[in-house]
C-alpha positions as CSV (number, residue, x, y, z in Angstrom):
1,E,-0.1,-0.1,0.0
2,R,1.1,3.6,-0.5
3,A,0.3,6.8,0.7
4,K,1.2,10.3,0.0
5,E,3.7,12.8,2.2
6,G,4.5,15.8,1.3
7,G,4.8,15.4,-2.4
8,R,6.4,11.6,-2.0
9,R,5.7,8.4,-2.1
10,V,5.1,6.9,1.0
11,E,5.9,2.5,1.4
12,V,3.9,1.6,4.1
13,R,3.9,-2.2,4.6
14,S,1.7,-4.5,6.6
15,V,3.8,-5.5,9.8
16,R,1.7,-8.9,9.0
17,R,4.2,-9.3,5.6
18,R,7.2,-9.4,8.4
19,G,6.4,-11.5,10.4
20,L,6.0,-9.3,12.5
21,S,2.4,-7.7,14.5
22,P,1.1,-4.7,15.8
23,L,1.7,-6.9,19.6
24,G,5.3,-8.4,18.6
25,S,6.2,-4.9,17.2
26,A,4.9,-3.1,20.4
27,A,6.3,-5.3,22.2
28,R,10.1,-5.8,21.3
29,G,9.9,-1.6,21.0
30,I,9.6,-2.1,24.3
31,L,12.0,-4.6,25.0
32,A,14.2,-1.8,22.9
33,G,13.3,1.0,25.1
34,L,14.8,0.2,27.9
35,V,18.2,-0.4,25.6
36,G,18.2,2.5,24.2
37,T,18.1,4.4,27.9
38,L,20.6,2.1,29.1
39,A,22.3,3.8,26.6
40,M,21.7,7.8,27.3
41,D,22.2,7.1,29.9
42,L,25.6,5.7,29.5
43,V,26.5,8.3,27.4
44,W,24.9,11.1,30.7
45,Y,27.2,9.3,33.2
46,G,29.7,9.5,30.8
47,R,29.7,13.1,31.1
48,Y,29.2,13.0,35.0
49,R,32.6,10.5,35.9
50,R,34.2,12.7,33.5
51,G,33.0,15.8,35.2
52,G,34.2,15.3,38.2
53,G,31.5,12.3,39.4
54,T,32.7,9.3,41.7
55,S,29.6,6.9,42.2
56,R,29.3,3.3,40.6
57,F,27.4,3.2,37.8
58,V,24.6,1.2,39.1
59,D,24.6,3.5,42.5
60,W,23.8,6.8,39.5
61,E,21.6,4.1,37.8
62,F,19.1,4.7,40.2
63,S,19.5,7.8,41.9
64,S,21.4,5.7,45.0
65,G,21.6,8.6,47.5
66,L,18.5,11.4,46.3
67,E,16.3,11.8,49.8
68,G,13.5,14.4,49.5
69,Y,11.7,16.2,46.2
70,E,13.6,19.1,46.3
71,N,16.7,18.9,44.6
72,A,14.8,16.0,42.8
73,P,15.1,15.5,38.4
74,A,12.0,16.4,36.8
75,S,11.4,12.7,36.1
76,A,10.8,12.0,40.5
77,Q,9.1,15.9,40.3
78,V,6.3,14.5,37.7
79,G,5.9,11.7,39.1
80,K,5.1,13.7,42.4
81,R,2.5,15.1,40.6
82,I,1.1,12.4,38.7
83,V,1.1,9.8,41.9
84,E,0.0,13.0,44.6
85,S,-3.2,13.9,42.3
86,L,-4.4,10.4,41.1
87,F,-4.6,8.8,45.0
88,Q,-4.3,12.3,47.0
89,R,-1.6,10.9,49.0
90,R,1.6,12.6,49.8
91,L,4.4,11.0,49.0
92,E,7.1,10.4,51.2
93,A,10.2,11.9,51.9
94,Q,12.5,9.2,51.1
95,S,10.8,8.0,48.3
96,P,12.2,9.7,44.8
97,A,14.8,7.3,44.0
98,L,11.8,4.6,43.6
99,V,9.4,7.4,42.0
100,N,12.4,8.8,39.3
101,N,13.8,5.4,38.4
102,V,10.3,4.1,36.6
103,V,9.4,7.2,35.4
104,H,12.1,7.3,33.5
105,F,12.1,3.8,32.4
106,A,8.8,4.0,31.3
107,T,9.6,7.1,29.5
108,G,12.0,5.8,27.6
109,I,9.7,2.3,27.2
110,G,7.0,4.6,26.1
111,W,8.6,6.5,23.2
112,G,10.8,2.9,22.5
113,T,6.6,0.9,22.3
114,L,6.1,3.9,19.8
115,H,8.7,3.7,18.1
116,G,8.9,0.1,17.4
117,I,5.1,0.2,16.2
118,V,5.9,2.5,14.3
119,A,8.6,1.2,12.6
120,G,6.7,-2.0,12.4
121,S,4.8,-0.7,10.3
122,V,6.5,1.6,7.4
123,R,9.5,0.4,5.1
124,Q,12.5,0.2,7.2
125,R,15.6,2.7,7.6
126,P,16.3,2.5,11.1
127,A,18.9,5.5,11.1
128,R,16.5,7.9,10.2
129,H,13.4,6.0,12.6
130,G,15.8,6.3,15.8
131,L,17.1,9.9,14.9
132,A,13.8,11.2,14.9
133,T,12.5,9.4,17.4
134,G,15.6,11.2,20.1
135,A,14.5,14.1,18.3
136,I,11.0,13.3,19.5
137,A,11.8,12.5,22.8
138,W,13.7,15.9,23.2
139,A,11.3,18.4,22.1
140,T,8.7,16.7,23.9
141,S,10.5,16.6,27.2
142,Y,10.8,20.2,26.5
143,A,7.4,21.4,24.9
144,M,5.5,19.9,28.5
145,L,7.7,20.2,31.6
146,A,9.0,23.7,30.9
147,P,5.0,25.1,31.3
148,A,4.8,22.4,33.9
149,K,8.6,24.5,35.4
150,L,10.1,21.5,35.9
151,Y,12.6,22.9,33.1
152,K,12.7,25.8,32.1
153,P,11.3,27.5,28.6
154,M,13.9,25.5,25.9
155,W,15.4,29.2,25.0
156,Q,16.8,30.0,27.8
157,Y,19.6,27.4,28.1
158,S,22.4,27.9,26.4
159,A,23.7,26.2,23.0
160,S,26.0,23.8,24.7
161,T,23.0,22.5,27.1
162,L,21.2,21.3,24.2
163,R,23.2,20.1,22.5
164,K,24.1,17.9,25.0
165,D,21.1,17.0,26.0
166,L,19.7,16.7,21.8
167,S,22.9,14.0,22.1
168,A,21.7,11.9,24.6
169,H,18.7,11.8,23.4
170,L,20.0,11.1,19.6
171,V,22.0,8.3,20.7
172,Y,19.0,7.0,23.4
173,G,16.9,6.9,19.2
174,L,19.7,4.8,17.5
175,A,19.8,2.5,20.0
176,T,16.3,1.9,20.6
177,S,15.6,1.8,16.2
178,A,19.1,-0.4,15.8
179,T,18.3,-2.9,18.9
180,F,14.4,-3.0,17.2
181,W,15.8,-3.8,14.1
182,L,17.7,-6.0,15.0
183,L,15.3,-8.2,16.9
184,S,12.8,-7.8,14.1
185,R,15.4,-9.3,11.6
186,Q,15.4,-12.0,14.0
187,A,11.6,-12.8,14.3
188,A,11.4,-12.6,10.3
189,S,14.5,-14.9,10.4
190,R,12.6,-17.5,12.7
191,G,9.3,-17.0,11.1
192,G,7.8,-15.0,13.7
């Protein structure tokens, strides 16, 4: 089946012809999003260590020692707002590390799932899909977190800060896309 996009023709293929169901694409996207999240975190951890950080990766990755929400990362603050408004219950000051990790990984897995559904239904161009996924996730974080007063508006950050953040998200997208592609090829070679 062909669709027209911006004056050019784009091939849209049924994922079934490739042996992937939409559910199979989403499942592979979940795993790909997890791998992409870890890849992005390795970029951030490398920068942290080059900047003088001394924590081990596992401690850094899982926010060991994070106390209170005042200085917690945006993902912890988003999670706190969601839980407190949904359940009408205040979260304990000891919970920001857990909330940070749940929201952080859920976000990466969510974008991976979306990537899997889209990439599994269109002609394979893993690098393009990965770059698009990373860039969209990056831009969306500023679009959503600035109005929530968890980020400043994008234009108030330095070009260097935006470049570092974008590059980490592009690594996320490329790792997610490469993992999805490998899992899809593996499924196709097994016949499903």
